[in-house]
C-alpha positions in Angstrom: -0.2 0.1 -0.3 1.3 3.5 -1.0 1.6 5.7 1.8 1.7 9.6 2.2 5.1 10.8 3.4 5.6 14.6 3.0 3.7 17.4 4.8 1.8 19.6 3.0 4.3 22.4 3.5 7.1 20.2 1.9 4.5 19.6 -1.2 3.8 23.3 -1.4 7.5 24.1 -1.3 8.2 21.5 -4.2 5.1 23.0 -6.6 6.8 26.4 -6.1 10.3 24.8 -7.0 8.9 22.9 -10.2 6.9 25.8 -11.4 9.9 28.1 -11.0 12.4 26.0 -12.7 14.4 25.6 -9.7 16.7 22.7 -10.4 16.5 19.6 -7.8 19.1 19.5 -4.7 20.7 16.5 -5.9 21.6 17.8 -9.4 22.6 21.6 -7.6 25.0 23.3 -10.2 27.8 24.6 -7.7 30.1 25.9 -10.4 30.4 26.5 -14.0 32.8 23.8 -14.4 30.2 21.3 -12.6 27.6 22.4 -15.2 29.9 21.7 -18.2 30.6 17.8 -16.2 27.0 17.3 -16.1 26.2 18.4 -19.5 28.8 16.1 -20.9 27.6 13.4 -18.6 23.8 13.7 -19.9 24.9 13.6 -23.6 26.4 10.2 -22.8 23.7 8.8 -20.9 20.3 10.5 -22.0 20.8 10.9 -25.4 22.7 7.7 -26.8 19.3 6.4 -28.0 17.9 9.4 -29.7 21.3 10.0 -30.8 21.9 6.7 -32.9 18.5 6.9 -34.8 20.0 8.9 -38.2 21.6 5.5 -38.4 18.2 4.1 -39.8 15.4 6.4 -39.4 15.5 8.8 -42.4 16.5 5.6 -44.7 13.6 3.6 -43.7 11.1 6.2 -43.6 12.2 7.0 -47.5 12.0 3.5 -48.2 8.6 3.0 -47.3 7.2 6.1 -49.0 9.2 5.3 -52.4 8.8 1.6 -52.7 10.3 1.1 -55.9 9.9 4.4 -57.6 12.8 5.7 -56.0 13.3 8.9 -53.9 11.8 12.5 -55.0 12.2 15.6 -53.9 8.5 15.8 -52.8 9.3 12.8 -50.5 12.5 13.7 -49.4 11.6 17.3 -48.2 8.3 15.9 -46.7 9.8 13.3 -44.7 12.7 15.8 -43.5 10.1 18.3 -42.5 8.2 15.7 -40.4 11.5 14.4 -38.8 12.7 18.4 -37.9 9.1 19.5 -36.9 8.8 15.7 -34.5 12.2 16.8 -33.1 10.8 20.5 -32.4 7.4 19.1 -30.7 7.8 16.2 -29.2 11.2 16.4 -27.7 11.7 20.1 -27.2 8.3 21.5 -26.5 7.2 18.3 -24.8 9.8 16.8 -22.9 12.6 19.7 -22.4 10.1 22.7 -21.9 7.3 21.4 -19.8 7.8 17.5 -18.4 11.4 18.3 -17.2 9.3 20.7 -14.4 7.2 17.8 -13.3 9.7 16.3 -11.2 9.3 14.7 -7.9 12.0 16.0 -5.5 14.3 16.2 -8.2 13.5 12.5 -10.0 11.6 12.1 -13.3 10.3 8.8 -15.6 7.1 7.1 -15.8 6.7 5.8 -12.4 7.7 9.1 -10.9 4.9 10.7 -12.8 2.4 8.2 -11.3 3.5 8.7 -7.9 2.7 12.4 -8.3 -0.6 11.8 -9.9 -1.2 9.2 -7.2 -0.5 11.3 -4.7 -2.6 14.4 -5.9 -5.5 12.2 -6.5 -5.6 10.2 -3.6 -5.7 6.3 -3.1 -9.3 6.5 -4.5 -7.9 6.9 -8.2 -7.2 3.6 -8.8 -6.8 4.1 -12.3 -3.7 6.1 -12.0 -1.5 2.9 -11.1 -2.9 1.5 -14.1 -1.5 4.5 -16.3 1.9 3.7 -14.4 1.7 -0.3 -15.2 0.9 0.3 -19.1 3.7 3.1 -19.3 6.2 1.2 -17.3 5.3 -2.2 -19.3 5.8 -0.5 -22.5 8.9 0.9 -21.5 10.5 -2.8 -21.0 9.1 -3.4 -24.6 11.5 -0.3 -25.8 14.5 -1.9 -23.7 14.2 -5.3 -25.6 14.4 -3.6 -29.1 16.6 -0.9 -28.4 19.6 -2.8 -28.2 19.2 -5.1 -30.8 17.8 -2.5 -33.5 21.0 -0.1 -32.3 23.5 -2.6 -32.5 22.3 -4.2 -35.6 22.1 -1.1 -37.7 25.4 -0.1 -36.5 27.5 -3.5 -37.6 25.5 -3.4 -40.7 28.0 -0.5 -41.9 30.4 -3.4 -42.4 28.8 -4.7 -45.6 28.7 -1.2 -47.1 32.6 -1.2 -46.1 33.4 -4.4 -47.7 30.3 -6.8 -48.9 32.7 -9.9 -47.8 31.6 -8.8 -44.4 27.9 -9.5 -44.7 27.9 -13.0 -43.3 29.9 -11.8 -40.0 27.1 -9.1 -39.5 24.5 -11.5 -37.4 27.4 -13.3 -35.2 29.1 -10.2 -34.5 26.1 -8.5 -33.7 25.3 -11.2 -31.3 28.5 -11.3 -29.6 28.5 -7.8 -28.8 25.2 -7.7 -27.2 26.1 -11.3 -25.1 29.3 -9.5 -23.9 27.7 -6.3 -23.2 25.0 -8.1 -21.3 27.8 -10.2 -19.5 29.5 -7.3 -18.5 26.4 -5.9 -16.6 27.4 -7.4 -13.0 30.7 -5.7 -12.6 28.8 -1.8 -12.7 29.1 0.7 -15.3 31.0 3.4 -13.1 34.3 2.7 -15.2 32.7 2.3 -18.4 30.4 5.2 -17.9 33.4 7.7 -17.8 34.0 7.1 -21.3 30.1 7.7 -22.3 30.2 11.7 -22.4 33.6 12.0 -24.8 32.7 9.2 -26.8 29.1 10.5 -27.6 30.6 13.7 -28.0 32.9 12.8 -30.7 29.5 11.0 -32.2 27.4 14.3 -32.3 30.2 16.0 -34.2 31.0 13.3 -36.4 27.4 13.0 -37.8 26.8 16.8 -38.0 30.1 17.8 -40.1 28.3 16.1 -43.3 25.6 18.5 -42.9 27.7 21.3 -43.0 29.3 20.2 -46.5 25.7 19.1 -48.1 24.0 22.2 -47.1 26.9 24.2 -48.2 26.6 22.5 -51.7 22.3 22.6 -51.5 21.8 25.6 -49.3 18.0 24.7 -50.7 17.4 21.7 -48.6 17.0 24.1 -45.3 13.7 24.6 -46.7 12.8 21.3 -45.2 12.3 23.2 -41.8 8.6 24.7 -43.4 6.3 22.1 -42.2 4.2 22.6 -44.9 6.2 20.1 -46.9 5.3 17.7 -44.4 2.0 18.2 -44.2 1.2 18.1 -48.1 3.2 14.9 -48.1 0.9 13.4 -45.3 -2.3 14.7 -47.4 -0.8 13.4 -50.8 0.2 10.2 -49.7 -2.7 9.0 -47.8 -2.3 5.2 -46.4 1.2 5.3 -47.5 2.1 8.9 -45.8 0.6 7.6 -42.3 2.7 4.3 -43.0 5.5 6.7 -43.1 4.7 8.7 -40.1 5.6 5.3 -38.2 9.0 5.4 -39.5 9.6 9.0 -38.9 8.7 8.6 -35.6 12.1 6.5 -35.3 13.5 9.9 -35.2 12.5 10.7 -31.6 12.9 7.3 -30.1 14.6 7.9 -26.7 13.2 11.3 -25.9 11.6 9.4 -22.4 15.1 9.1 -21.6 15.5 13.1 -20.9 12.6 12.6 -18.3 13.2 9.4 -16.8 17.1 10.4 -16.1 16.2 13.8 -14.6 17.7 12.8 -11.1 21.0 11.9 -12.4 21.8 15.2 -13.8 19.2 17.9 -13.5 17.0 20.1 -16.0 19.5 22.8 -16.7 22.5 20.4 -18.1 19.7 18.2 -19.8 17.8 21.5 -21.6 21.5 23.0 -22.2 23.0 19.8 -24.2 19.8 19.4 -25.7 19.6 22.7 -27.2 22.5 23.8 -27.9 24.3 20.2 -28.9 22.5 17.4 -29.7 19.5 18.9 -31.6 21.8 20.9 -34.2 23.9 18.0 -34.9 20.5 15.6 -35.3 19.2 18.5 -37.3 22.2 18.8 -39.7 22.8 14.9 -39.8 19.1 14.5 -41.1 19.6 17.4 -43.8 22.6 16.0 -45.2 21.0 12.7 -45.5 18.3 14.5 -47.5 21.1 16.4 -49.8 22.8 13.3 -50.7 19.7 11.6 -51.3 18.6 14.0 -53.8 22.3 14.5 -54.9 22.6 10.6 -55.9 19.2 8.4 -55.4 21.3 5.1 -55.2 22.8 6.5 -51.8 19.3 5.6 -50.0 20.5 1.9 -49.7 22.3 3.0 -46.9 22.5 7.1 -46.4 24.2 7.5 -43.5 27.2 5.5 -44.2 27.5 6.4 -47.9 27.3 10.0 -47.8 30.9 9.7 -46.1 34.2 9.1 -48.1 35.5 6.0 -48.5 38.6 6.7 -45.7 36.2 7.8 -43.1 33.7 4.5 -43.5 35.4 2.3 -41.3 36.0 4.8 -38.6 32.4 5.9 -38.6 31.4 2.0 -38.4 33.4 1.8 -35.0 32.5 4.9 -33.8 28.7 3.8 -34.3 29.3 0.6 -32.9 30.3 2.4 -30.0 27.4 4.8 -29.9 25.0 2.3 -30.1 26.5 0.1 -27.3 26.3 3.3 -24.9 22.8 3.6 -26.1 22.1 0.1 -25.4 23.7 0.7 -21.9 21.5 3.4 -20.9 18.1 1.4 -21.7 19.6 -1.7 -19.5 20.3 0.3 -16.7 17.2 2.2 -17.1 15.5 -1.2 -16.7 17.1 -1.7 -13.5 15.7 1.1 -12.1 12.6 0.9 -13.3 12.4 -2.8 -11.8 13.6 -1.4 -8.4 10.9 1.7 -8.7 8.3 -0.9 -9.5 9.1 -3.4 -7.1 9.1 -0.6 -4.2 5.5 0.6 -5.7 4.1 -2.8 -5.2 3.8 -3.6 -9.0 6.4 -6.6 -8.9 7.6 -9.3 -6.3 11.3 -9.0 -4.9 14.1 -9.6 -7.0 17.6 -9.5 -6.0 19.2 -6.0 -6.5 23.1 -6.1 -6.2 25.0 -2.8 -5.8 27.8 -2.7 -8.1 29.1 0.8 -6.6 30.0 2.1 -3.1 29.7 5.7 -3.9 26.9 5.6 -6.1 23.5 4.2 -4.9 21.8 4.2 -8.1 24.3 1.9 -9.8 22.8 -1.7 -9.5 22.7 -5.0 -11.2 19.5 -7.1 -11.8 20.6 -10.5 -12.8 17.0 -11.7 -13.6 15.9 -8.6 -15.2 19.5 -8.8 -17.3 18.9 -12.8 -18.4 15.4 -11.7 -19.7 16.4 -8.9 -21.9 19.6 -10.9 -23.0 17.2 -13.8 -24.5 15.0 -11.3 -25.7 17.2 -9.5 -27.5 18.9 -12.3 -28.8 15.6 -13.9 -30.3 14.8 -10.6 -31.9 18.2 -10.2 -33.5 17.5 -14.0 -34.7 14.2 -13.4 -36.0 14.7 -10.3 -37.7 18.0 -10.4 -39.3 18.3 -6.7 -40.1 17.9 -3.3 -38.7 15.3 -2.5 -41.5 12.9 -5.6 -40.2 13.3 -4.6 -36.8 12.7 -0.8 -37.5 9.0 -2.2 -38.4 8.9 -3.4 -34.8 10.2 -0.5 -33.4 7.9 2.6 -32.1 4.6 1.0 -30.9 5.8 0.6 -27.5 7.5 4.0 -27.2 4.6 5.7 -28.8 2.1 4.2 -26.0 4.4 5.4 -23.3 4.3 9.0 -24.5 0.6 8.8 -25.0 0.4 7.6 -21.1 2.7 10.1 -20.2 1.1 12.8 -21.5 -2.1 12.1 -20.0 -0.6 11.8 -16.3 1.0 14.8 -17.1 -2.2 16.7 -17.4 -3.1 15.2 -14.0 0.3 16.5 -12.7 -0.6 20.2 -14.2 -3.9 20.1 -13.2 -3.7 18.9 -9.4 -0.2 19.5 -8.7 0.8 22.5 -10.2 -2.8 23.7 -9.4 -3.6 25.0 -13.3 -7.5 25.4 -14.2 -8.4 22.1 -15.9 -9.1 24.2 -19.3 -5.8 25.8 -19.4 -4.1 22.0 -18.3 -6.0 20.4 -21.0 -5.2 23.2 -23.7 -1.3 23.0 -22.9 -1.4 19.0 -23.2 -4.4 18.0 -25.7 -2.0 18.9 -28.7 0.7 16.5 -27.6 -2.0 13.9 -26.7 -3.1 14.3 -30.3 0.8 14.0 -32.2 1.3 11.3 -29.7 -1.8 9.3 -30.7 -1.3 9.9 -34.3 2.3 8.6 -34.0 0.5 5.6 -32.1 -2.0 5.1 -35.0 0.5 4.9 -37.6 2.8 2.6 -35.8 0.0 0.3 -35.3 0.2 -0.4 -38.8 3.3 -2.0 -38.0 1.7 -4.7 -35.8 1.8 -7.8 -38.7 5.4 -6.9 -39.7 6.5 -7.2 -36.0 5.5 -4.6 -34.0 3.5 -7.5 -32.1 6.8 -8.6 -30.9 7.6 -5.4 -28.2 3.7 -4.9 -27.8 3.3 -8.9 -26.8 6.2 -8.5 -24.4 4.2 -5.2 -23.1 1.3 -6.6 -22.4 2.7 -10.0 -20.5 4.3 -7.4 -18.3 1.1 -5.6 -18.0 -0.7 -8.9 -16.8 2.0 -9.5 -14.1 2.0 -6.4 -12.8 -1.4 -6.1 -12.3 -1.9 -9.5 -11.0 0.6 -9.1 -8.5 -0.8 -5.5 -7.1 -4.4 -7.0 -7.2 -3.5 -10.2 -5.4 -1.4 -8.5 -3.1 -4.1 -6.1 -1.9 -6.7 -8.9 -2.2 -4.1 -11.2 0.5 -3.6 -8.6 2.3 -7.5 -7.8 3.3 -7.9 -11.8 3.4 -5.5 -11.8 6.0 -6.6 -8.8 7.8 -9.9 -10.0 8.8 -8.3 -12.9 10.2 -5.7 -11.3 12.5 -6.1 -10.0 16.0 -6.0 -6.3 16.7 -2.7 -5.4 18.1 -3.7 -3.1 20.3 -6.4 -5.6 22.1 -3.7 -8.4 21.9 -1.1 -6.4 23.7 -3.6 -5.3 26.5 -4.5 -9.0 27.2 -0.7 -10.1 27.4 0.3 -7.3 30.0 -2.8 -8.3 32.1 -1.8 -12.0 31.9 2.1 -12.0 31.1 3.6 -15.0 29.7 7.2 -16.6 30.4 9.3 -13.7 29.5 12.9 -14.0 27.9 15.8 -11.8 27.5 16.3 -9.6 24.3 14.4 -7.7 21.7 12.1 -9.6 19.1 11.3 -7.8 15.7 7.9 -8.9 13.8 8.3 -7.6 10.2 4.6 -7.3 9.2 2.7 -5.1 6.6 -0.1 -4.0 8.6 0.9 -2.5 12.0 -2.5 -2.1 13.5 -2.8 -6.2 13.5 -1.2 -8.6 15.7 1.5 -10.0 12.8 1.4 -14.1 12.0 4.8 -14.8 13.7 4.0 -13.1 17.1 0.8 -15.1 17.2 2.6 -18.5 16.3 5.5 -17.6 18.5 2.5 -17.3 21.6 0.8 -20.2 20.6 3.9 -22.9 20.2 6.7 -21.4 22.6 4.3 -19.4 25.1 7.3 -17.1 25.6 7.6 -13.3 25.0 10.9 -11.3 24.6 11.2 -8.5 26.9 11.0 -5.9 24.4 9.0 -6.8 21.2 8.8 -4.4 18.3 6.3 -4.4 15.7 8.1 -3.4 12.3 6.1 -2.3 9.2 8.1 -1.0 5.9 6.3 1.7 4.2 7.1 3.1 0.4 6.9 6.6 -0.1 5.4 8.6 -3.0 8.8 10.2 -2.8 11.9 9.1 -4.5 13.9 9.3 -1.5 12.7 9.5 2.3 15.2 12.0 4.1 16.9 10.3 7.4 14.8 13.0 10.0 11.7 11.3 8.3 12.8 7.8 8.2 11.9 6.3 11.2 8.4 7.0 13.5 8.2 5.0 17.3 5.1 4.5 18.7 4.8 3.1 22.1 2.2 0.3 22.2 2.7 -0.7 25.9 5.2 -1.6 28.2 6.7 -4.3 26.6 5.5 -3.5 22.8 6.5 -0.8 20.2 5.6 0.0 16.9 8.0 1.1 14.9 7.5 2.6 11.1 10.1 2.8 8.2 9.8 4.9 5.1 11.6 4.2 2.3 11.3 6.0 -1.2 10.5 4.4 -4.5 14.1 4.7 -5.9 15.8 3.4 -2.7 16.8 -0.3 -1.8 15.6 -1.0 1.6 18.4 -1.6 4.5 17.0 -2.2 7.6 19.6 -2.4 9.7 20.6 0.8 8.5 17.3 2.5 9.5 17.2 1.0 13.0 20.6 2.8 13.6 18.7 5.9 13.3 16.2 4.5 15.4 18.8 4.2 17.9 19.6 7.9 17.7 15.9 8.7 18.6 16.1 6.7 21.6 15.2 3.2 21.0 17.9 1.0 23.0 18.8 -1.4 19.9 21.5 -4.0 20.1 21.5 -6.4 16.9 23.3 -9.0 18.8 20.3 -9.5 21.2 17.8 -9.0 18.3 15.8 -11.7 16.4 13.8 -11.0 13.6 10.7 -12.8 13.2 9.2 -13.3 9.5 6.3 -14.6 8.2 6.7 -17.0 5.1 3.6 -17.7 3.8 2.6 -20.6 1.4 -0.2 -19.7 -0.4 -2.8 -22.1 -2.0 -5.7 -21.4 -4.3 -8.8 -21.0 -2.6 -11.9 -22.5 -4.1 -13.5 -18.3 -4.0 -11.2 -15.8 -4.7 -11.1 -12.2 -6.0 -9.2 -13.5 -9.3 -9.9 -15.8 -11.9 -8.3 -19.3 -11.5 -5.7 -18.4 -13.8 -4.9 -15.1 -12.4 -4.5 -16.9 -9.0 -2.2 -19.4 -10.2 0.2 -17.1 -11.6 0.0 -14.9 -8.0 1.2 -18.0 -6.6 3.5 -18.5 -9.2 5.0 -14.7 -8.8 5.3 -15.2 -5.1 7.1 -18.2 -5.3 9.8 -16.7 -7.0 10.0 -13.3 -5.0 13.7 -13.0 -3.5 13.8 -13.7 0.2 12.9 -11.1 2.4 15.8 -11.5 4.7 18.2 -10.5 1.7 15.7 -7.9 0.1 15.7 -6.1 3.4 19.4 -6.6 4.2 18.7 -8.0 7.6 21.6 -10.3 8.8 20.5 -14.1 8.4 22.0 -15.3 11.3 19.0 -12.7 13.5 16.1 -14.0 11.6 13.6 -16.3 12.5 10.8 -17.9 9.8 7.6 -19.0 10.6 5.8 -20.8 7.9 2.0 -20.6 7.5 -0.4 -21.6 4.8 -2.9 -19.0 3.2 -5.4 -19.5 0.6 -5.8 -16.6 -2.1 
C-alpha cells in the first residue's frame, strides 16, 4: 500500500520549485565546471538512444514512402520536414520545456509521474496506477528492442565497407550483445566515464556532413517549412501514415530525457539538447536528404554512404560504440524502473546487487538482465536486419508517450494547480500528436510490431496480477488477524513467560498482530522483554530524508510500533534504518535482537477475487520472489522464519 510521507508544507514548496524551474538539490550546480561536467554526462547517458536514430530513421521512412520508384524531392523534403518538426514538437516542447518541470523531488520518469499523480488524486483513483503499469510495461518493450536495432544497424555498416563482411554481421552483433549484457554485473561506473566524450565525438561526427551538404545545396534548409510535411501526408494517404510510423524512429529515446532527470538535473539536460544534440541531429538529417537528392542510389544506406571511403570504417566503429552506449543506457534504465516497480508494489521482490560503493543508483539485477538478453537475441535472430527490426520499433515508445502526456495533464492540473481547461489546452495537442504517431505505428503490428507489444502486455498482466493479488491477500489476512492493541492489553494483564532480548516482528499491517507473533505465543508460550512491530512503507517520493525515515510509537510496556519509510527509488536497508531509530532513543543491539518473519505458502481458494489462471500466476510470482531477509538486508543469523499456509 502506498503511503503519504511528506507534509503539506513540503509539497507546497515542491510545487513552487517546479513552477519556478529550480534545479533539484541533488543536481545542484555549484560552479560552471560542474555544469559542463553534467552537460557532458547527460550527452553520454541521456541522448544515446535518440542520438543513434540517424543510422536508420531517414532511410526506413524514405524506403516506405518510395517503394520501387526511388526518392523524389517531394518525398525527401516531406520526410525531412516531419522528422525536424517531430524533434521540435515532441522532444523540445513536450519533454525539454514542459515535462522536465514535472519532477518529484528532483526525479523523473513514468513511475515518478504516476507517484505524483497518485499523491495528487488520492488512493481512490485506482486508474492512476493502471496508467503507470501501462507506461512501465511498454518501457520494457522499448528496452527489449533498442539494443537489438541499435547494435545491428551499426554493424551493418561493415557490409557497406566491404560486402564480404556480410555473413559476419549477425554473429558479430550477437557476440557484442552477449558481452554487453555479461559485463553488467561488474557495474557501469568505469565504462560510464567514457560515455560523455564518446557521444560528444559522435555528435560532432554526424554534424560535419551537414555543413558540407548544406553548402552544396542550401535549398535543403527549406525542409524546416512544416508545409512540406503536411502536404506529404495529405498527398500520400495510407502510405503517408505508414511513413509517419517510420518518422517516429527519429524521436525514440525522448523518454530518457525525463527518466534521467534525477541524475543530471534540468539545466544540463536542456542545455545539452538545445545547443548541441538537436543541432547535430538536424544537420545530419539534412545531410542525408541532400545526399539522396544528389545521388538517389545512396538511399541504400545514406548515413554511411555520404561519408568518404576513408572515413567509412572509423564511422562504423564509432557507431558501434555509440549504439553500445545507447543500449547500456536503456539496460540500466530497466534496472532502475524494476526497482521502482518493486517498491511501489507492482512486482515481486527480486535480487538487487549494488555495483558501486559511492553511487547508490548503480545496481545490477540478474533476473532482469537475463530476461532482456534472451529477448534481444531472439529479436536479432527473428528479424536479422535493422530495417525489419525498425518495423517492430515504435509501438511501445508511442504508447508510453501517450500515457505520459495523460498523467502529465493530471500533474499540471492537480499539483501545479492550473485550471483544468488551461492544463487541457497545454497537453491536448501533445496527446493528439502522440496518438497520431501511435495509430501510424499500429500499422506495423503484423510486420513485427506485435513483439514488443506482446512483451509489454505480458508485463502489464504480471504487474496488475501482483498488485491485485497482494491487495486481496492483505485484505484477507487482515480480517483473520487480531488487533494489536487488544492483544497487548491482554498480554499485559496475564503476561506469559518472558525471555531476555528484543524481538522484531515484520508486518505489512501495523494495527494487527503479526502472524509470526501469534505462532510464537501459541507454540513457544514465551514473550521477549522488548517486542517491536516493524512495518516498512514505500513513500510517493523518490527518497526519504533520514529525519523522516523512522517513527516510533509505544503500544504498551513491552511493545512498540516502529514504522520505517523508504522512497520508491531506494533499496530498503533495515539495519541502517534501525541505527537511525537508536538515535531517537530506542535501545537497539543487533546481537541480542531476533527478527521474526512470516513465510506464507499460498494455496488457491475455492472462491477468490481473481480468475483461477490469475490465482495460479500470483502464486507462481510469490514463489519466485526474492527472500525477504536478503531484500531488506537483515543479518541472516538473526532471523527466525515462521511458515503458514494461506489461501488466496
